[in-house]
C-alpha positions in Angstrom: 166.1 20.9 154.9 169.8 21.4 155.6 170.7 22.2 159.2 174.0 24.0 160.2 176.6 21.5 161.4 178.3 23.7 163.9 177.1 23.8 167.5 174.8 26.7 168.2 171.8 27.8 170.1 168.6 27.5 168.0 165.5 29.7 168.5 161.9 29.9 167.4 163.0 32.1 164.5 165.1 29.1 163.2 162.1 26.8 163.7 159.8 29.0 161.6 162.4 29.1 158.8 162.4 25.3 158.4 160.2 23.2 156.1 156.8 22.1 157.6 157.4 18.5 156.6 160.2 17.9 159.2 159.2 17.4 162.9 161.6 19.3 165.1 161.6 20.4 168.8 164.0 22.9 170.4 164.7 22.5 174.1 166.9 25.1 175.8 168.3 25.9 172.3 169.2 22.4 171.4 167.7 20.9 168.3 165.9 17.5 168.3 164.8 15.9 165.1 161.9 13.6 165.5 161.7 10.3 163.7 158.5 9.4 161.9 156.2 7.7 164.5 155.4 4.0 164.4 152.1 2.6 163.3 151.3 1.6 167.0 152.1 5.2 168.1 149.8 6.6 165.5 147.0 4.2 166.4 147.3 5.2 170.1 147.4 8.9 169.2 144.4 8.5 166.9 142.2 6.8 169.6 143.2 9.2 172.3 142.5 12.2 170.0 139.1 10.6 168.9 137.9 10.2 172.5 139.0 13.7 173.6 137.8 15.4 170.4 134.3 13.7 170.6 134.0 14.9 174.2 135.0 18.5 173.3 132.4 18.9 170.5 130.6 22.2 171.2 132.9 23.1 174.1 135.4 26.0 174.3 138.5 23.8 174.7 140.3 22.4 171.6 142.5 19.4 171.1 145.4 19.2 168.7 147.4 16.2 167.6 151.0 16.5 166.5 152.4 18.1 164.5 151.3 21.2 166.4 153.8 23.4 168.1 153.7 24.9 171.5 155.7 27.8 173.0 155.6 27.2 176.7 155.6 30.0 179.3 159.2 29.4 180.2 161.1 32.5 179.1 159.1 35.4 180.6 161.9 38.0 180.1 161.9 37.6 176.3 160.0 40.3 174.4 160.3 38.8 170.9 158.9 35.3 170.6 161.3 34.5 167.8 164.1 34.6 170.4 162.5 31.8 172.5 164.7 28.7 172.8 161.9 26.2 173.6 159.5 24.9 171.0 157.7 21.7 171.7 155.5 19.4 169.5 153.5 17.3 172.0 151.7 14.3 170.7 148.4 15.8 172.0 147.7 19.3 173.3 144.5 20.5 174.9 144.1 24.3 175.1 141.1 25.9 176.8 142.2 29.6 176.6 141.6 30.5 172.9 143.8 33.6 173.3 146.8 31.3 173.4 146.1 30.1 169.8 147.5 31.6 166.6 148.0 30.4 163.1 151.3 28.8 164.0 150.1 26.9 167.2 149.9 27.7 170.9 151.8 30.5 172.7 151.6 29.6 176.3 151.0 26.5 178.4 148.3 24.1 177.3 145.9 22.8 179.9 146.9 19.2 179.2 149.7 17.5 177.2 150.0 13.8 176.3 153.3 12.3 175.1 153.5 8.8 173.7 156.9 7.4 174.2 159.1 5.4 171.9 162.5 3.9 172.7 164.2 7.0 171.3 162.0 9.6 173.2 161.2 7.9 176.5 164.1 9.6 178.4 163.3 13.0 177.0 159.5 12.6 177.7 160.1 11.4 181.3 162.8 13.8 182.4 163.3 16.9 180.2 159.8 17.4 179.0 158.4 16.5 182.4 160.4 19.2 184.1 159.6 21.8 181.4 155.8 21.0 181.5 155.8 21.2 185.3 157.7 24.5 185.3 155.3 25.9 182.6 152.3 24.8 184.9 150.7 22.4 182.4 147.8 21.2 184.6 147.8 17.6 183.5 150.6 15.6 181.8 150.2 12.0 180.5 153.1 9.8 179.6 151.8 6.8 177.5 154.1 3.8 177.2 152.9 1.6 174.3 155.2 -1.3 174.9 154.1 -1.7 178.5 150.5 -0.5 178.0 150.9 1.9 180.9 149.8 5.5 181.3 151.3 7.7 184.0 149.1 10.7 184.8 150.7 13.7 186.5 148.5 16.5 187.8 149.7 19.9 189.0 149.2 20.3 192.7 148.6 23.5 194.8 152.3 23.9 195.3 152.7 24.1 191.4 154.5 20.8 191.3 153.4 17.5 189.9 152.4 15.0 192.5 153.1 11.3 192.4 151.7 9.8 189.2 148.5 7.8 189.0 149.3 4.7 187.0 146.8 2.9 184.6 146.9 -0.1 182.4 145.0 -1.2 179.3 142.3 -2.5 181.5 141.5 0.8 183.1 139.4 3.9 182.4 141.0 7.2 183.3 139.1 10.3 184.5 140.7 13.4 183.0 141.1 15.8 185.9 140.7 19.0 183.9 137.2 18.0 182.8 134.4 16.8 185.0 132.8 14.2 182.6 135.7 12.9 180.4 136.8 9.4 180.9 139.3 7.7 178.6 138.8 4.0 177.9 142.4 2.6 177.7 141.1 -0.8 176.5 140.3 1.1 173.2 143.5 3.0 173.2 145.7 -0.1 173.5 143.6 -2.5 171.4 
C-alpha cells in the first residue's frame, strides 16, 4: 500500500480503498498506521476474547477482536459515511445492537471497547481514544497495560461522562458492568 506523502485529511472512503492486510486508524482525519502487535499483546487479547466469547454463546451480543473497524457516533451531521474522519480498530469490541453491524464492521458505538496498550499506543489509548469513546457514549472502556499488569475500567455515568476508573491487577477478577454475570479472571489474562 502506498500512502500519499502530502498532508491531507483522510476519510472512511480512503480507509475502504486500502489493502486489508494493513492496520490503520483515522482519528479526526489523521492517519495512524498500527504496528504488528507483540506476542504478549496477542496472548492477552486471545484470553480476554475467549472469556467474553464463551460467556456470549447463545446471547444476542457479539464480541470482535481486531482487526475489526468501528465508525463511532461522532459526526452526526455527515450524510455519507464515506466522508467520516474517524475510523477505529479497537483490540476488542462488544456490540449488542445487531443493527449496527454490517459486512465491514460496526457503524455506531459499541457497548464496550477494550484497548491493550503498547509503548507506541499508550498515549493515544489513554487520551485521544478515551475522549472519543466517551463522546461516542461507549458504555464501558477498558485500558489494559501489559507491562504493569493493570486494567483501568471506565464506565459511562448518568452525566454521559466516564467516572473515575476502577483499577485491577493480575490478582483480581473483574465484573463487566454491561453484563450481570460476566466476570473476567485477570490471573488467566496476564498468565
